[in-house]
Biotite code that builds the C-alpha atoms (Angstrom):
import biotite.structure as struc

atoms = struc.array([
    struc.Atom([0.000, 0.000, 0.000], chain_id="A", res_id=1, res_name="MET", atom_name="CA", element="C"),
    struc.Atom([2.847, 2.403, 0.885], chain_id="A", res_id=2, res_name="THR", atom_name="CA", element="C"),
    struc.Atom([4.459, 1.689, -2.472], chain_id="A", res_id=3, res_name="TYR", atom_name="CA", element="C"),
    struc.Atom([1.236, 2.612, -4.287], chain_id="A", res_id=4, res_name="ARG", atom_name="CA", element="C"),
    struc.Atom([0.904, 5.861, -2.367], chain_id="A", res_id=5, res_name="ILE", atom_name="CA", element="C"),
    struc.Atom([4.492, 6.838, -3.218], chain_id="A", res_id=6, res_name="ARG", atom_name="CA", element="C"),
    struc.Atom([3.919, 5.983, -6.891], chain_id="A", res_id=7, res_name="ALA", atom_name="CA", element="C"),
    struc.Atom([0.748, 8.085, -7.003], chain_id="A", res_id=8, res_name="PHE", atom_name="CA", element="C"),
    struc.Atom([2.510, 11.033, -5.354], chain_id="A", res_id=9, res_name="ALA", atom_name="CA", element="C"),
    struc.Atom([5.355, 10.791, -7.867], chain_id="A", res_id=10, res_name="ALA", atom_name="CA", element="C"),
    struc.Atom([2.840, 10.879, -10.704], chain_id="A", res_id=11, res_name="LEU", atom_name="CA", element="C"),
    struc.Atom([1.233, 14.066, -9.321], chain_id="A", res_id=12, res_name="LEU", atom_name="CA", element="C"),
    struc.Atom([4.616, 15.753, -9.016], chain_id="A", res_id=13, res_name="VAL", atom_name="CA", element="C"),
    struc.Atom([5.509, 14.742, -12.572], chain_id="A", res_id=14, res_name="SER", atom_name="CA", element="C"),
    struc.Atom([2.207, 16.164, -13.904], chain_id="A", res_id=15, res_name="PHE", atom_name="CA", element="C"),
    struc.Atom([2.680, 19.438, -12.006], chain_id="A", res_id=16, res_name="ALA", atom_name="CA", element="C"),
    struc.Atom([6.136, 19.813, -13.504], chain_id="A", res_id=17, res_name="ALA", atom_name="CA", element="C"),
    struc.Atom([4.839, 19.423, -17.053], chain_id="A", res_id=18, res_name="THR", atom_name="CA", element="C"),
    struc.Atom([5.332, 22.687, -19.039], chain_id="A", res_id=19, res_name="PRO", atom_name="CA", element="C"),
    struc.Atom([2.166, 24.772, -19.347], chain_id="A", res_id=20, res_name="ALA", atom_name="CA", element="C"),
    struc.Atom([2.446, 24.759, -23.151], chain_id="A", res_id=21, res_name="SER", atom_name="CA", element="C"),
    struc.Atom([1.959, 21.013, -23.190], chain_id="A", res_id=22, res_name="ALA", atom_name="CA", element="C"),
    struc.Atom([-1.394, 21.337, -21.355], chain_id="A", res_id=23, res_name="GLN", atom_name="CA", element="C"),
    struc.Atom([-3.026, 23.837, -23.744], chain_id="A", res_id=24, res_name="VAL", atom_name="CA", element="C"),
    struc.Atom([-6.208, 22.513, -25.335], chain_id="A", res_id=25, res_name="VAL", atom_name="CA", element="C"),
    struc.Atom([-7.304, 23.882, -28.741], chain_id="A", res_id=26, res_name="GLY", atom_name="CA", element="C"),
    struc.Atom([-5.571, 26.651, -30.691], chain_id="A", res_id=27, res_name="HIS", atom_name="CA", element="C"),
    struc.Atom([-3.033, 29.119, -29.394], chain_id="A", res_id=28, res_name="LEU", atom_name="CA", element="C"),
    struc.Atom([-4.288, 32.717, -29.801], chain_id="A", res_id=29, res_name="PRO", atom_name="CA", element="C"),
    struc.Atom([-1.838, 33.449, -32.608], chain_id="A", res_id=30, res_name="GLU", atom_name="CA", element="C"),
    struc.Atom([-2.888, 30.277, -34.450], chain_id="A", res_id=31, res_name="LYS", atom_name="CA", element="C"),
    struc.Atom([-6.662, 30.466, -33.921], chain_id="A", res_id=32, res_name="SER", atom_name="CA", element="C"),
    struc.Atom([-8.814, 30.494, -37.089], chain_id="A", res_id=33, res_name="PRO", atom_name="CA", element="C"),
    struc.Atom([-11.074, 33.081, -35.416], chain_id="A", res_id=34, res_name="TYR", atom_name="CA", element="C"),
    struc.Atom([-10.336, 36.804, -35.644], chain_id="A", res_id=35, res_name="VAL", atom_name="CA", element="C"),
    struc.Atom([-12.275, 39.871, -34.512], chain_id="A", res_id=36, res_name="ASP", atom_name="CA", element="C"),
    struc.Atom([-14.821, 41.312, -36.953], chain_id="A", res_id=37, res_name="ALA", atom_name="CA", element="C"),
    struc.Atom([-15.117, 44.918, -35.759], chain_id="A", res_id=38, res_name="PRO", atom_name="CA", element="C"),
    struc.Atom([-17.214, 47.691, -37.251], chain_id="A", res_id=39, res_name="GLY", atom_name="CA", element="C"),
    struc.Atom([-20.587, 49.078, -36.158], chain_id="A", res_id=40, res_name="ARG", atom_name="CA", element="C"),
    struc.Atom([-21.544, 50.628, -39.511], chain_id="A", res_id=41, res_name="HIS", atom_name="CA", element="C"),
    struc.Atom([-21.198, 48.877, -42.881], chain_id="A", res_id=42, res_name="ILE", atom_name="CA", element="C"),
    struc.Atom([-22.211, 50.337, -46.244], chain_id="A", res_id=43, res_name="LEU", atom_name="CA", element="C"),
    struc.Atom([-22.121, 47.945, -49.215], chain_id="A", res_id=44, res_name="THR", atom_name="CA", element="C"),
    struc.Atom([-22.641, 48.364, -52.968], chain_id="A", res_id=45, res_name="THR", atom_name="CA", element="C"),
    struc.Atom([-23.660, 45.228, -54.870], chain_id="A", res_id=46, res_name="TYR", atom_name="CA", element="C"),
    struc.Atom([-23.680, 43.982, -58.442], chain_id="A", res_id=47, res_name="LEU", atom_name="CA", element="C"),
    struc.Atom([-25.466, 40.752, -59.255], chain_id="A", res_id=48, res_name="GLY", atom_name="CA", element="C"),
    struc.Atom([-28.154, 38.830, -61.068], chain_id="A", res_id=49, res_name="TYR", atom_name="CA", element="C"),
    struc.Atom([-31.887, 38.519, -60.415], chain_id="A", res_id=50, res_name="LEU", atom_name="CA", element="C"),
    struc.Atom([-33.148, 35.162, -61.712], chain_id="A", res_id=51, res_name="ALA", atom_name="CA", element="C"),
    struc.Atom([-36.422, 34.783, -63.608], chain_id="A", res_id=52, res_name="SER", atom_name="CA", element="C"),
    struc.Atom([-39.517, 34.096, -61.560], chain_id="A", res_id=53, res_name="VAL", atom_name="CA", element="C"),
    struc.Atom([-41.510, 30.925, -62.235], chain_id="A", res_id=54, res_name="SER", atom_name="CA", element="C"),
    struc.Atom([-45.271, 31.519, -62.051], chain_id="A", res_id=55, res_name="GLU", atom_name="CA", element="C"),
    struc.Atom([-48.415, 30.078, -63.732], chain_id="A", res_id=56, res_name="PRO", atom_name="CA", element="C"),
    struc.Atom([-49.280, 32.913, -66.140], chain_id="A", res_id=57, res_name="ALA", atom_name="CA", element="C"),
    struc.Atom([-45.689, 33.463, -67.349], chain_id="A", res_id=58, res_name="ASP", atom_name="CA", element="C"),
    struc.Atom([-45.954, 37.252, -67.131], chain_id="A", res_id=59, res_name="VAL", atom_name="CA", element="C"),
    struc.Atom([-43.529, 37.797, -64.252], chain_id="A", res_id=60, res_name="GLY", atom_name="CA", element="C"),
    struc.Atom([-40.062, 39.404, -64.388], chain_id="A", res_id=61, res_name="PRO", atom_name="CA", element="C"),
    struc.Atom([-37.375, 37.666, -66.419], chain_id="A", res_id=62, res_name="LYS", atom_name="CA", element="C"),
    struc.Atom([-33.721, 37.471, -65.394], chain_id="A", res_id=63, res_name="GLY", atom_name="CA", element="C"),
    struc.Atom([-31.893, 40.774, -65.066], chain_id="A", res_id=64, res_name="SER", atom_name="CA", element="C"),
    struc.Atom([-28.794, 42.545, -63.906], chain_id="A", res_id=65, res_name="LEU", atom_name="CA", element="C"),
    struc.Atom([-29.332, 43.945, -60.409], chain_id="A", res_id=66, res_name="VAL", atom_name="CA", element="C"),
    struc.Atom([-27.679, 46.891, -58.638], chain_id="A", res_id=67, res_name="LEU", atom_name="CA", element="C"),
    struc.Atom([-28.128, 47.341, -54.898], chain_id="A", res_id=68, res_name="ALA", atom_name="CA", element="C"),
    struc.Atom([-26.902, 49.158, -51.819], chain_id="A", res_id=69, res_name="ALA", atom_name="CA", element="C"),
    struc.Atom([-27.156, 47.949, -48.232], chain_id="A", res_id=70, res_name="ALA", atom_name="CA", element="C"),
    struc.Atom([-26.554, 49.424, -44.796], chain_id="A", res_id=71, res_name="TYR", atom_name="CA", element="C"),
    struc.Atom([-25.875, 47.275, -41.737], chain_id="A", res_id=72, res_name="ASP", atom_name="CA", element="C"),
    struc.Atom([-25.728, 48.363, -38.132], chain_id="A", res_id=73, res_name="TYR", atom_name="CA", element="C"),
    struc.Atom([-24.043, 45.810, -35.890], chain_id="A", res_id=74, res_name="ASP", atom_name="CA", element="C"),
    struc.Atom([-25.195, 45.653, -32.290], chain_id="A", res_id=75, res_name="PHE", atom_name="CA", element="C"),
    struc.Atom([-22.631, 44.677, -29.618], chain_id="A", res_id=76, res_name="PRO", atom_name="CA", element="C"),
    struc.Atom([-23.614, 41.056, -30.108], chain_id="A", res_id=77, res_name="SER", atom_name="CA", element="C"),
    struc.Atom([-24.180, 38.519, -32.889], chain_id="A", res_id=78, res_name="ALA", atom_name="CA", element="C"),
    struc.Atom([-27.227, 40.445, -34.190], chain_id="A", res_id=79, res_name="PHE", atom_name="CA", element="C"),
    struc.Atom([-27.429, 43.374, -36.579], chain_id="A", res_id=80, res_name="PHE", atom_name="CA", element="C"),
    struc.Atom([-29.977, 45.515, -38.406], chain_id="A", res_id=81, res_name="LEU", atom_name="CA", element="C"),
    struc.Atom([-29.891, 45.509, -42.203], chain_id="A", res_id=82, res_name="THR", atom_name="CA", element="C"),
    struc.Atom([-31.543, 47.622, -44.922], chain_id="A", res_id=83, res_name="MET", atom_name="CA", element="C"),
    struc.Atom([-31.346, 47.148, -48.711], chain_id="A", res_id=84, res_name="ARG", atom_name="CA", element="C"),
    struc.Atom([-32.487, 48.997, -51.799], chain_id="A", res_id=85, res_name="ALA", atom_name="CA", element="C"),
    struc.Atom([-32.024, 47.742, -55.340], chain_id="A", res_id=86, res_name="GLY", atom_name="CA", element="C"),
    struc.Atom([-32.825, 48.167, -59.011], chain_id="A", res_id=87, res_name="LEU", atom_name="CA", element="C"),
    struc.Atom([-33.066, 45.616, -61.831], chain_id="A", res_id=88, res_name="ALA", atom_name="CA", element="C"),
    struc.Atom([-32.802, 48.019, -64.815], chain_id="A", res_id=89, res_name="PRO", atom_name="CA", element="C"),
    struc.Atom([-32.862, 45.434, -67.625], chain_id="A", res_id=90, res_name="THR", atom_name="CA", element="C"),
    struc.Atom([-35.809, 43.332, -66.412], chain_id="A", res_id=91, res_name="ALA", atom_name="CA", element="C"),
    struc.Atom([-38.404, 42.356, -69.019], chain_id="A", res_id=92, res_name="GLU", atom_name="CA", element="C"),
    struc.Atom([-41.599, 40.334, -68.935], chain_id="A", res_id=93, res_name="ARG", atom_name="CA", element="C"),
    struc.Atom([-44.025, 38.688, -71.329], chain_id="A", res_id=94, res_name="ASN", atom_name="CA", element="C"),
    struc.Atom([-47.302, 40.307, -72.379], chain_id="A", res_id=95, res_name="ILE", atom_name="CA", element="C"),
    struc.Atom([-50.287, 38.008, -72.868], chain_id="A", res_id=96, res_name="ARG", atom_name="CA", element="C"),
    struc.Atom([-53.635, 38.797, -74.443], chain_id="A", res_id=97, res_name="ASP", atom_name="CA", element="C"),
    struc.Atom([-56.414, 36.884, -72.636], chain_id="A", res_id=98, res_name="PRO", atom_name="CA", element="C"),
    struc.Atom([-58.620, 37.012, -75.761], chain_id="A", res_id=99, res_name="LEU", atom_name="CA", element="C"),
    struc.Atom([-56.385, 34.301, -77.199], chain_id="A", res_id=100, res_name="PHE", atom_name="CA", element="C"),
    struc.Atom([-55.235, 30.969, -75.830], chain_id="A", res_id=101, res_name="SER", atom_name="CA", element="C"),
    struc.Atom([-52.076, 28.910, -75.976], chain_id="A", res_id=102, res_name="GLY", atom_name="CA", element="C"),
    struc.Atom([-49.031, 30.310, -77.803], chain_id="A", res_id=103, res_name="PRO", atom_name="CA", element="C"),
    struc.Atom([-51.214, 32.866, -79.601], chain_id="A", res_id=104, res_name="GLN", atom_name="CA", element="C"),
    struc.Atom([-51.784, 34.695, -76.324], chain_id="A", res_id=105, res_name="SER", atom_name="CA", element="C"),
    struc.Atom([-48.132, 35.816, -76.269], chain_id="A", res_id=106, res_name="TYR", atom_name="CA", element="C"),
    struc.Atom([-48.071, 39.193, -78.014], chain_id="A", res_id=107, res_name="VAL", atom_name="CA", element="C"),
    struc.Atom([-44.543, 40.329, -77.111], chain_id="A", res_id=108, res_name="GLY", atom_name="CA", element="C"),
    struc.Atom([-42.415, 41.536, -74.223], chain_id="A", res_id=109, res_name="THR", atom_name="CA", element="C"),
    struc.Atom([-41.830, 44.874, -72.601], chain_id="A", res_id=110, res_name="ARG", atom_name="CA", element="C"),
    struc.Atom([-39.095, 46.432, -70.505], chain_id="A", res_id=111, res_name="ARG", atom_name="CA", element="C"),
    struc.Atom([-40.182, 46.440, -66.865], chain_id="A", res_id=112, res_name="ASP", atom_name="CA", element="C"),
    struc.Atom([-37.367, 47.660, -64.575], chain_id="A", res_id=113, res_name="PRO", atom_name="CA", element="C"),
    struc.Atom([-37.848, 46.517, -60.985], chain_id="A", res_id=114, res_name="LEU", atom_name="CA", element="C"),
    struc.Atom([-37.225, 48.316, -57.722], chain_id="A", res_id=115, res_name="MET", atom_name="CA", element="C"),
    struc.Atom([-37.127, 46.791, -54.260], chain_id="A", res_id=116, res_name="PHE", atom_name="CA", element="C"),
    struc.Atom([-36.543, 47.873, -50.680], chain_id="A", res_id=117, res_name="PHE", atom_name="CA", element="C"),
    struc.Atom([-36.490, 45.816, -47.499], chain_id="A", res_id=118, res_name="ASP", atom_name="CA", element="C"),
    struc.Atom([-35.149, 45.781, -43.969], chain_id="A", res_id=119, res_name="MET", atom_name="CA", element="C"),
    struc.Atom([-34.893, 43.308, -41.150], chain_id="A", res_id=120, res_name="GLY", atom_name="CA", element="C"),
    struc.Atom([-32.787, 41.566, -38.560], chain_id="A", res_id=121, res_name="LEU", atom_name="CA", element="C"),
    struc.Atom([-29.834, 39.242, -39.095], chain_id="A", res_id=122, res_name="ALA", atom_name="CA", element="C"),
    struc.Atom([-27.484, 37.130, -37.031], chain_id="A", res_id=123, res_name="ALA", atom_name="CA", element="C"),
    struc.Atom([-23.820, 36.231, -37.451], chain_id="A", res_id=124, res_name="SER", atom_name="CA", element="C"),
    struc.Atom([-23.115, 32.517, -37.101], chain_id="A", res_id=125, res_name="LEU", atom_name="CA", element="C"),
    struc.Atom([-19.668, 33.307, -35.686], chain_id="A", res_id=126, res_name="THR", atom_name="CA", element="C"),
    struc.Atom([-20.777, 36.085, -33.334], chain_id="A", res_id=127, res_name="GLY", atom_name="CA", element="C"),
    struc.Atom([-18.419, 39.073, -33.365], chain_id="A", res_id=128, res_name="GLU", atom_name="CA", element="C"),
    struc.Atom([-15.687, 36.910, -34.866], chain_id="A", res_id=129, res_name="LYS", atom_name="CA", element="C"),
    struc.Atom([-14.801, 35.726, -38.365], chain_id="A", res_id=130, res_name="ALA", atom_name="CA", element="C"),
    struc.Atom([-13.649, 32.203, -39.165], chain_id="A", res_id=131, res_name="TRP", atom_name="CA", element="C"),
    struc.Atom([-10.628, 32.310, -41.494], chain_id="A", res_id=132, res_name="ASN", atom_name="CA", element="C"),
    struc.Atom([-11.667, 35.823, -42.477], chain_id="A", res_id=133, res_name="GLY", atom_name="CA", element="C"),
    struc.Atom([-15.303, 34.922, -43.257], chain_id="A", res_id=134, res_name="ILE", atom_name="CA", element="C"),
    struc.Atom([-18.333, 35.794, -41.134], chain_id="A", res_id=135, res_name="ALA", atom_name="CA", element="C"),
    struc.Atom([-21.470, 33.970, -42.408], chain_id="A", res_id=136, res_name="PRO", atom_name="CA", element="C"),
    struc.Atom([-24.753, 35.743, -41.614], chain_id="A", res_id=137, res_name="ARG", atom_name="CA", element="C"),
    struc.Atom([-28.392, 34.714, -41.911], chain_id="A", res_id=138, res_name="LEU", atom_name="CA", element="C"),
    struc.Atom([-31.049, 37.387, -42.420], chain_id="A", res_id=139, res_name="PHE", atom_name="CA", element="C"),
    struc.Atom([-34.822, 37.789, -42.641], chain_id="A", res_id=140, res_name="LEU", atom_name="CA", element="C"),
    struc.Atom([-36.250, 40.963, -44.225], chain_id="A", res_id=141, res_name="ASN", atom_name="CA", element="C"),
    struc.Atom([-39.570, 42.377, -45.323], chain_id="A", res_id=142, res_name="THR", atom_name="CA", element="C"),
    struc.Atom([-40.293, 45.160, -47.793], chain_id="A", res_id=143, res_name="GLY", atom_name="CA", element="C"),
    struc.Atom([-41.697, 46.041, -51.211], chain_id="A", res_id=144, res_name="PHE", atom_name="CA", element="C"),
    struc.Atom([-40.955, 45.141, -54.819], chain_id="A", res_id=145, res_name="ILE", atom_name="CA", element="C"),
    struc.Atom([-42.551, 46.604, -57.929], chain_id="A", res_id=146, res_name="GLY", atom_name="CA", element="C"),
    struc.Atom([-42.089, 47.723, -61.514], chain_id="A", res_id=147, res_name="SER", atom_name="CA", element="C"),
    struc.Atom([-40.798, 51.141, -62.518], chain_id="A", res_id=148, res_name="TRP", atom_name="CA", element="C"),
    struc.Atom([-43.457, 51.062, -65.248], chain_id="A", res_id=149, res_name="ASN", atom_name="CA", element="C"),
    struc.Atom([-46.848, 51.534, -63.566], chain_id="A", res_id=150, res_name="ASP", atom_name="CA", element="C"),
    struc.Atom([-49.020, 51.309, -66.717], chain_id="A", res_id=151, res_name="SER", atom_name="CA", element="C"),
    struc.Atom([-51.242, 48.308, -67.479], chain_id="A", res_id=152, res_name="TYR", atom_name="CA", element="C"),
    struc.Atom([-50.586, 46.175, -70.562], chain_id="A", res_id=153, res_name="ASP", atom_name="CA", element="C"),
    struc.Atom([-53.116, 44.836, -73.063], chain_id="A", res_id=154, res_name="ILE", atom_name="CA", element="C"),
    struc.Atom([-53.992, 42.012, -70.680], chain_id="A", res_id=155, res_name="GLY", atom_name="CA", element="C"),
    struc.Atom([-54.862, 44.528, -67.941], chain_id="A", res_id=156, res_name="GLU", atom_name="CA", element="C"),
    struc.Atom([-51.853, 43.421, -65.915], chain_id="A", res_id=157, res_name="TYR", atom_name="CA", element="C"),
    struc.Atom([-48.965, 45.248, -64.305], chain_id="A", res_id=158, res_name="ARG", atom_name="CA", element="C"),
    struc.Atom([-46.292, 44.089, -61.883], chain_id="A", res_id=159, res_name="PHE", atom_name="CA", element="C"),
    struc.Atom([-47.434, 46.569, -59.274], chain_id="A", res_id=160, res_name="GLY", atom_name="CA", element="C"),
    struc.Atom([-46.013, 47.169, -55.783], chain_id="A", res_id=161, res_name="PRO", atom_name="CA", element="C"),
    struc.Atom([-45.998, 43.968, -53.750], chain_id="A", res_id=162, res_name="LYS", atom_name="CA", element="C"),
    struc.Atom([-45.156, 43.192, -50.172], chain_id="A", res_id=163, res_name="LEU", atom_name="CA", element="C"),
    struc.Atom([-42.361, 40.653, -50.068], chain_id="A", res_id=164, res_name="HIS", atom_name="CA", element="C"),
    struc.Atom([-40.449, 38.616, -47.525], chain_id="A", res_id=165, res_name="VAL", atom_name="CA", element="C"),
    struc.Atom([-36.815, 37.791, -48.174], chain_id="A", res_id=166, res_name="SER", atom_name="CA", element="C"),
    struc.Atom([-34.311, 35.518, -46.471], chain_id="A", res_id=167, res_name="TYR", atom_name="CA", element="C"),
    struc.Atom([-30.822, 34.383, -47.263], chain_id="A", res_id=168, res_name="GLY", atom_name="CA", element="C"),
    struc.Atom([-27.138, 34.045, -46.511], chain_id="A", res_id=169, res_name="LEU", atom_name="CA", element="C"),
    struc.Atom([-24.629, 36.895, -46.485], chain_id="A", res_id=170, res_name="ASN", atom_name="CA", element="C"),
    struc.Atom([-20.871, 36.289, -46.328], chain_id="A", res_id=171, res_name="LEU", atom_name="CA", element="C"),
    struc.Atom([-18.765, 39.088, -44.858], chain_id="A", res_id=172, res_name="ARG", atom_name="CA", element="C"),
    struc.Atom([-15.129, 38.983, -45.899], chain_id="A", res_id=173, res_name="GLY", atom_name="CA", element="C"),
    struc.Atom([-13.260, 40.489, -42.947], chain_id="A", res_id=174, res_name="VAL", atom_name="CA", element="C"),
    struc.Atom([-9.926, 41.993, -43.948], chain_id="A", res_id=175, res_name="THR", atom_name="CA", element="C"),
    struc.Atom([-9.055, 43.985, -40.830], chain_id="A", res_id=176, res_name="GLY", atom_name="CA", element="C"),
    struc.Atom([-9.144, 47.152, -42.958], chain_id="A", res_id=177, res_name="ARG", atom_name="CA", element="C"),
    struc.Atom([-11.782, 49.743, -43.853], chain_id="A", res_id=178, res_name="ASP", atom_name="CA", element="C"),
    struc.Atom([-12.700, 47.938, -47.097], chain_id="A", res_id=179, res_name="TRP", atom_name="CA", element="C"),
    struc.Atom([-14.138, 44.417, -47.197], chain_id="A", res_id=180, res_name="GLU", atom_name="CA", element="C"),
    struc.Atom([-15.926, 42.140, -49.680], chain_id="A", res_id=181, res_name="TRP", atom_name="CA", element="C"),
    struc.Atom([-19.434, 40.693, -49.563], chain_id="A", res_id=182, res_name="ARG", atom_name="CA", element="C"),
    struc.Atom([-21.378, 37.861, -51.195], chain_id="A", res_id=183, res_name="ALA", atom_name="CA", element="C"),
    struc.Atom([-25.111, 37.409, -50.786], chain_id="A", res_id=184, res_name="GLU", atom_name="CA", element="C"),
    struc.Atom([-27.712, 34.840, -51.824], chain_id="A", res_id=185, res_name="LEU", atom_name="CA", element="C"),
    struc.Atom([-31.323, 35.965, -51.346], chain_id="A", res_id=186, res_name="THR", atom_name="CA", element="C"),
    struc.Atom([-34.715, 34.390, -51.882], chain_id="A", res_id=187, res_name="ARG", atom_name="CA", element="C"),
    struc.Atom([-37.673, 36.802, -52.184], chain_id="A", res_id=188, res_name="MET", atom_name="CA", element="C"),
    struc.Atom([-41.242, 35.571, -51.725], chain_id="A", res_id=189, res_name="LEU", atom_name="CA", element="C"),
    struc.Atom([-44.319, 37.502, -52.879], chain_id="A", res_id=190, res_name="TYR", atom_name="CA", element="C"),
    struc.Atom([-47.800, 36.968, -54.298], chain_id="A", res_id=191, res_name="ARG", atom_name="CA", element="C"),
    struc.Atom([-48.799, 37.427, -57.914], chain_id="A", res_id=192, res_name="MET", atom_name="CA", element="C"),
    struc.Atom([-52.106, 39.247, -58.408], chain_id="A", res_id=193, res_name="ASN", atom_name="CA", element="C"),
    struc.Atom([-53.535, 38.409, -61.827], chain_id="A", res_id=194, res_name="TYR", atom_name="CA", element="C"),
    struc.Atom([-56.478, 40.304, -63.372], chain_id="A", res_id=195, res_name="PRO", atom_name="CA", element="C"),
    struc.Atom([-59.885, 38.701, -63.750], chain_id="A", res_id=196, res_name="ASN", atom_name="CA", element="C"),
    struc.Atom([-59.316, 38.451, -67.509], chain_id="A", res_id=197, res_name="SER", atom_name="CA", element="C"),
    struc.Atom([-56.668, 35.743, -66.872], chain_id="A", res_id=198, res_name="PHE", atom_name="CA", element="C"),
    struc.Atom([-59.294, 33.449, -65.366], chain_id="A", res_id=199, res_name="THR", atom_name="CA", element="C"),
    struc.Atom([-62.001, 33.823, -68.026], chain_id="A", res_id=200, res_name="GLU", atom_name="CA", element="C"),
    struc.Atom([-62.071, 31.482, -71.023], chain_id="A", res_id=201, res_name="ASP", atom_name="CA", element="C"),
    struc.Atom([-63.075, 33.807, -73.839], chain_id="A", res_id=202, res_name="GLY", atom_name="CA", element="C"),
    struc.Atom([-64.339, 30.703, -75.666], chain_id="A", res_id=203, res_name="SER", atom_name="CA", element="C"),
    struc.Atom([-66.135, 27.476, -74.951], chain_id="A", res_id=204, res_name="THR", atom_name="CA", element="C"),
    struc.Atom([-63.231, 25.358, -76.203], chain_id="A", res_id=205, res_name="ILE", atom_name="CA", element="C"),
    struc.Atom([-59.934, 26.776, -74.930], chain_id="A", res_id=206, res_name="ASP", atom_name="CA", element="C"),
    struc.Atom([-59.151, 27.295, -71.266], chain_id="A", res_id=207, res_name="GLU", atom_name="CA", element="C"),
    struc.Atom([-58.045, 30.621, -69.805], chain_id="A", res_id=208, res_name="SER", atom_name="CA", element="C"),
    struc.Atom([-54.447, 31.746, -69.291], chain_id="A", res_id=209, res_name="ILE", atom_name="CA", element="C"),
    struc.Atom([-54.500, 30.503, -65.698], chain_id="A", res_id=210, res_name="LEU", atom_name="CA", element="C"),
    struc.Atom([-56.574, 27.403, -66.278], chain_id="A", res_id=211, res_name="GLY", atom_name="CA", element="C"),
    struc.Atom([-57.023, 25.703, -62.910], chain_id="A", res_id=212, res_name="SER", atom_name="CA", element="C"),
    struc.Atom([-54.216, 27.692, -61.242], chain_id="A", res_id=213, res_name="ASN", atom_name="CA", element="C"),
    struc.Atom([-54.845, 30.176, -58.461], chain_id="A", res_id=214, res_name="ARG", atom_name="CA", element="C"),
    struc.Atom([-55.340, 33.863, -59.149], chain_id="A", res_id=215, res_name="LYS", atom_name="CA", element="C"),
    struc.Atom([-52.850, 35.029, -56.498], chain_id="A", res_id=216, res_name="ASN", atom_name="CA", element="C"),
    struc.Atom([-50.208, 32.324, -55.890], chain_id="A", res_id=217, res_name="PRO", atom_name="CA", element="C"),
    struc.Atom([-47.051, 32.740, -53.817], chain_id="A", res_id=218, res_name="TRP", atom_name="CA", element="C"),
    struc.Atom([-43.876, 32.680, -55.937], chain_id="A", res_id=219, res_name="VAL", atom_name="CA", element="C"),
    struc.Atom([-40.170, 33.106, -55.306], chain_id="A", res_id=220, res_name="GLY", atom_name="CA", element="C"),
    struc.Atom([-37.294, 34.905, -56.999], chain_id="A", res_id=221, res_name="GLN", atom_name="CA", element="C"),
    struc.Atom([-33.577, 34.415, -56.307], chain_id="A", res_id=222, res_name="THR", atom_name="CA", element="C"),
    struc.Atom([-30.799, 36.998, -56.285], chain_id="A", res_id=223, res_name="THR", atom_name="CA", element="C"),
    struc.Atom([-27.038, 36.407, -56.206], chain_id="A", res_id=224, res_name="LEU", atom_name="CA", element="C"),
    struc.Atom([-24.833, 39.461, -55.600], chain_id="A", res_id=225, res_name="MET", atom_name="CA", element="C"),
    struc.Atom([-21.195, 40.369, -54.944], chain_id="A", res_id=226, res_name="LEU", atom_name="CA", element="C"),
    struc.Atom([-20.182, 43.639, -53.347], chain_id="A", res_id=227, res_name="GLY", atom_name="CA", element="C"),
    struc.Atom([-17.588, 45.941, -51.828], chain_id="A", res_id=228, res_name="ILE", atom_name="CA", element="C"),
    struc.Atom([-18.172, 47.280, -48.320], chain_id="A", res_id=229, res_name="ALA", atom_name="CA", element="C"),
    struc.Atom([-16.916, 50.284, -46.358], chain_id="A", res_id=230, res_name="ARG", atom_name="CA", element="C"),
    struc.Atom([-16.641, 49.693, -42.591], chain_id="A", res_id=231, res_name="VAL", atom_name="CA", element="C"),
    struc.Atom([-16.367, 52.349, -39.902], chain_id="A", res_id=232, res_name="TRP", atom_name="CA", element="C"),
    struc.Atom([-17.030, 52.787, -36.194], chain_id="A", res_id=233, res_name="GLY", atom_name="CA", element="C"),
    struc.Atom([-14.488, 50.189, -35.110], chain_id="A", res_id=234, res_name="ARG", atom_name="CA", element="C"),
])
């Protein structure tokens, strides 16, 4: 028994004499993949692409270049407030005449630039840190989207102002300097509001433009953007 006690005591002494560096668990501060992501105010300009919307009547916005600006205010936590405004200047859409059916109902396209604005709350998945220089953020916004052209077409339709909800992923490229990069993938959800003429047959043989589809379905549109950001208030 005495021998065992002496052996145990020797083991404790040996462990206490072990250098502190050998007992460190995880990464040393200078080798950690996490770095601070300071900055209370962030202003970003974006260039990207707005994908075509898929909807039953095929009169929604087609794919377009998109220009946007965003302002973020970071709270002293993992959460921040975000606001965005954007323009899709090259957006077009189909025009359909409900007096005809099938392919004959397509009577052309028209330029329909889009505008959107939204704001909401977001959260950084890495808190106030960045992992290997990247801070991934999830956001949920609400706002409006509509066409610059407010006139009705021959089918009595216009892509008027709509309330939309958007969500997505934003990547903040932390450089430790005043200028950073951004990448953002957004999904916008809104309701189409078709005119009554899209639901009426116009004949006893051919079905209407909508057929059995709903008059105001929910649809989604995706945006992918890259940007340059100015950070201040460190």
